[in-house]
C-alpha positions as CSV (number, residue, x, y, z in Angstrom):
1,X,-8.5,1.1,1.8
2,X,-9.7,2.1,-1.5
3,X,-7.9,5.2,-3.3
4,X,-11.4,6.6,-4.3
5,X,-12.4,6.7,-0.5
6,X,-9.7,9.0,0.5
7,X,-9.6,11.1,-2.5
8,X,-11.6,14.5,-2.1
9,X,-14.2,15.4,-4.8
10,X,-12.7,17.3,-7.6
11,X,-9.2,16.2,-6.8
12,X,-7.0,15.0,-9.3
13,X,-4.0,12.5,-8.6
14,X,-1.5,11.0,-10.6
15,X,-1.5,7.2,-9.7
16,X,1.1,4.3,-10.5
17,X,0.4,0.8,-10.3
18,X,3.2,-1.8,-10.7
19,X,2.5,-5.1,-12.6
20,X,3.7,-7.9,-14.3
21,X,3.9,-5.8,-17.7
22,X,5.5,-2.5,-16.1
23,X,4.2,0.6,-14.1
24,X,1.1,2.1,-15.5
25,X,0.4,5.8,-14.7
26,X,-3.2,7.2,-14.8
27,X,-4.8,10.4,-13.7
28,X,-7.8,9.8,-11.4
29,X,-10.5,12.8,-11.2
30,X,-13.2,12.1,-8.6
31,X,-16.3,13.1,-9.6
32,X,-19.4,14.6,-7.4
33,X,-21.2,11.4,-7.5
34,X,-18.2,9.6,-6.1
35,X,-17.4,7.6,-9.5
36,X,-13.8,8.1,-10.9
37,X,-13.1,9.5,-14.1
38,X,-9.7,8.1,-15.3
39,X,-7.4,9.6,-17.9
40,X,-4.0,8.6,-19.5
41,X,-2.1,11.5,-18.2
42,X,-0.1,11.5,-21.8
43,X,-3.1,11.6,-24.2
44,X,-5.7,12.6,-21.9
45,X,-7.9,10.1,-23.3
46,X,-10.3,8.0,-21.0
47,X,-9.6,4.9,-19.7
48,X,-11.8,2.3,-18.2
49,X,-10.7,1.0,-14.9
50,X,-12.8,-1.8,-13.2
51,X,-13.7,-0.6,-9.7
52,X,-11.8,-3.7,-8.2
53,X,-8.8,-2.1,-9.4
54,X,-9.1,0.5,-7.1
55,X,-8.4,-2.1,-4.1
56,X,-6.0,-1.4,-1.4
57,X,-2.2,-1.7,-2.4
58,X,-3.2,-1.8,-6.2
59,X,-2.4,2.1,-6.7
60,X,0.1,4.4,-5.2
61,X,-0.5,8.2,-5.4
62,X,2.4,10.0,-6.5
63,X,1.1,13.6,-6.6
């Protein structure tokens, strides 16, 4: 399941992904057109996350 499929429009979550570098935290805002608006929770700056990165198991919603 894709995290964007279960996230309601307008919802914001803090997500985490574990990888070989360490945990990565992002905020994901789901826009009305279904695309994600991804930001760093610390700086608020936009980040580009490839759609393939939203695949099942990549991200864990923590809020």
